[in-house]
C-alpha positions in Angstrom: 15.2 8.6 8.8 12.6 8.6 6.1 9.5 7.2 6.5 9.2 3.3 6.3 6.1 3.5 3.9 8.2 6.7 1.1 11.2 4.4 1.4 8.7 1.2 0.5 7.1 3.5 -1.7 10.0 4.7 -4.0 11.0 1.1 -4.2 7.8 -0.4 -5.0 5.4 2.1 -6.5 1.9 1.9 -6.1 1.7 -2.1 -5.8 -0.3 -2.7 -2.5 1.6 -3.0 0.6 1.1 -4.0 4.0 1.5 -1.1 6.6 0.6 -2.0 10.6 -1.4 0.5 12.1 -2.4 1.9 15.2 -5.9 3.2 16.6 -6.1 4.7 20.0 -9.8 4.9 22.0 -9.3 7.5 24.6 -11.7 8.0 27.1 -13.0 11.0 29.1 -14.3 11.0 32.5 -18.1 10.6 31.0 -16.7 7.5 29.0 -16.6 9.8 26.1 -14.4 9.4 23.2 -12.0 11.4 21.4 -12.3 12.2 18.1 -10.6 13.8 15.4 -11.2 15.4 12.1 -8.7 14.5 9.4 -7.6 17.0 7.6 -6.7 15.3 4.4 -10.3 13.9 4.4 -12.7 15.7 6.5 -13.8 12.7 8.2 -13.8 11.9 12.3 -12.0 9.4 13.4 -9.9 7.6 16.4 -6.3 9.0 17.1 -3.5 6.6 15.0 -1.4 6.2 12.1 1.1 3.5 10.4 4.1 1.7 12.7 7.4 2.8 11.5 10.0 0.1 11.0 12.0 -0.7 13.8 8.8 0.4 16.5 6.5 -1.4 18.0 3.3 -1.0 18.6 2.5 0.7 21.6 5.5 2.9 20.5 3.8 3.8 17.5 0.3 4.6 19.1 2.2 7.1 21.9 3.9 8.5 19.0 1.1 9.0 16.6 -1.5 10.0 19.7 0.7 12.9 20.8 1.4 14.3 16.9 -2.0 14.2 16.4 -3.5 15.3 19.9 -0.8 16.7 22.0 -1.4 14.3 24.7 1.0 11.6 25.9 -0.2 7.9 26.9 1.1 6.4 29.6 -0.3 2.9 29.4 -2.6 0.7 26.8 -4.6 -2.1 26.4 -4.3 -4.2 23.2 -8.3 -4.8 22.6 -8.4 -6.0 18.3 -6.7 -7.1 15.5 -8.1 -6.8 11.8 -6.3 -8.3 8.6 -7.0 -9.4 5.6 -8.6 -8.4 2.4 -11.5 -6.5 3.6 -9.8 -4.7 5.2 -7.4 -3.1 2.1 -8.1 1.2 2.1 -6.3 3.9 0.0 -5.1 6.7 1.5 -7.0 10.0 0.0 -3.5 10.8 -1.6 -3.6 7.0 -3.2 -1.8 4.5 -1.6 
């Protein structure tokens, strides 16, 4: 199955769309936070990504962390929800 955002983009073009996402704050034994350097922008950030259709937020978190770091998430606690116009952003590809 093609990614949900790819399918939506084929239908609506460059219009603004709502894409829920997840981010993981992963701490080691010294309470240091794991950051990754993005391949597309070079910026440092938390592992995470978009939630796919029919996927729970936890399933997306597990998948994204595994894809981006190779780590397996066994448990997670939700800690924040952000939404609203101040959360709009464009990806490096223009979406």
